[in-house]
N, C-alpha and C positions, 0 to 999 in steps of 0.2 A: 265694546262699549262699558261692560264691567270693568276693567282692565283702565280705560280712559279716565274713567271715574273714580276708580283709584287713585292714581297717579297723580289726578287735582287733587285729591283730598290729601296724599302725602306730602303735595307740595307745600298747600297752605298749610296744615300743620309744622312740617319745618322751619316756613316762613315766621309763622306766630313763635315757635318755640325761638326760634334765632332773636327775635324782635325783645322779648323776654329777658333773656339771657343779654343782649345788649343795653335794654334798659337798668338793668344792676348794674351791668359795666359801666354807664355815665356817670356815676357817682364815686363807682371805685376808681375808676381812672387818676382821680385826686387823692388818694389816700395815701401818697410817697411824697407828694407836694407840700411846698408851704400852703396852698389851698384849702389842705384840709383841716385847716386851723378853723375855716369861717363855719358855721353853726344857724340852722335854722332858716331865718327869713333871708340872710345872709347868702347861702346854699342856694335858697329857690333865684335870687335875684342872678346869682354867679350862672347857672345851669341856664335859665331863661336868657341872661347876655350873651352868654356861649353861642346857645340858639341863633339868635338874632344877625350877630355877629358872622355866621356861617353862612347865613340865608343873604348878607348885606353886604360882606365889606369884599373888596375888590384886593387882587393877588397883591401881595407886599405893601396895603395901607394897616400899617398900626393901628389898633385899639385900645386905647386905655379905662382899664376897670380897678374899683378899689373899696375897701370896705368904707365904710359908712366913717370909722371914728380915725381915717386913713392908715389904719396899723401895717397893712396890707396892701399893695400895687402891683397891678397885674399889666403887662402889654401881649395882647394877642395877633396873631398877623396869621393868615390865611398865607400859604407858599404855594399850593397847586392844587388844581384843580383834576380828578382822575374817576374817571368809571370801574366799577366793579358788579361784575352780577348784573348788568342793566341798571345800576344806582349810582346817582350821580353821589361824588365822594369830594372830601375835602382836607389838604391836611395842615395845620395850626399849630403855630410855635406860641408856649407860653414861655414869657420872661416876666415872673413874679419875685418881688422882692419886700421879705418881711424882716425886719430887726435888722437892717443894713446887711443882708445875705440875701444874696441873687440863686434863684432855679432857673435852668430854661429846659425846658421840655417838648417834643414835636409830636402830637397826638392828628391819629387819621379818624374821620366823620365819615359816615353815612348817611344820607335822607331816606328813611324808611316812613310813610304813611305821616309826612311834614312834619318831622320829628328827626335830628341829626342824633344819633346812636352812634355808640364809641366802635370804631370798628377793631375788631381781634385780630384781626390781619392773620 
């Protein structure tokens, strides 16, 4: 019985640790992309819209997001659903245009406690 409780506590601690690390990664994944130039309220809106897109977008249906001043436009396309350790996960391609330059990257996200977190794979 004690061993079972210990295993459960370790499992909970591991999930909390992974969730905390993933939360930090959720904004860090942007640092090497043109999306890194958004600040403050734009970043909040960006991350919120990414979560909504991951919740609602159909496979291969693009969603467009842009900054209020339209200096940056990004088209997001969910390309795949998959399972990872009993989590629902999705891959999403972000194609971003800033100052005439286009960047295209694909990221994976998994849903943990109603939030989509960056999948560190």
